[in-house]
C-alpha positions in Angstrom: 0.0 0.0 0.0 2.5 2.6 -1.2 0.1 5.5 -1.3 -1.2 4.8 2.2 1.8 4.5 4.4 -0.1 3.7 7.6 -2.7 1.3 6.1 -2.7 -2.5 6.2 -5.2 -5.1 5.2 -6.5 -7.1 8.1 -9.2 -9.7 7.6 -10.2 -8.2 4.3 -10.6 -4.7 5.7 -8.3 -1.7 5.8 -6.9 -0.5 9.1 -4.3 2.1 10.0 -1.7 1.7 12.7 0.1 4.7 14.0 2.6 5.2 16.8 1.3 7.6 19.5 3.9 8.1 22.3 5.3 4.7 23.0 2.3 2.6 21.8 0.5 1.9 18.6 -3.1 2.9 18.0 -5.3 1.0 15.6 -8.1 2.5 13.6 -11.5 0.9 13.2 -11.9 -1.3 10.1 -12.7 0.5 6.9 -13.9 -0.7 3.5 -11.6 1.7 1.6 -7.9 2.5 2.3 -8.5 6.3 2.0 -10.7 6.3 5.1 -8.1 4.5 7.1 -5.3 6.9 6.0 -7.6 9.9 6.7 -8.2 8.5 10.3 -4.4 8.2 10.8 -3.8 11.7 9.5 -6.5 13.1 11.8 -5.2 11.4 14.9 -1.7 12.6 14.2 -2.9 16.2 13.8 -4.9 16.0 17.0 -1.8 14.8 18.8 0.3 17.6 17.4 -2.2 20.2 18.5 -2.4 18.8 22.0 1.3 19.1 22.5 
């Protein structure tokens, strides 16, 4: 999934994994990879704003 750096296929659905602090967060399962990547980008932005 070159275009979606955080997205993996898990049980036929697309999920994103991102590192937050010292642990990984997993997105809900999505039917399209764009949604999973959008989730990852949003969580990253929220984390940056909180710091």
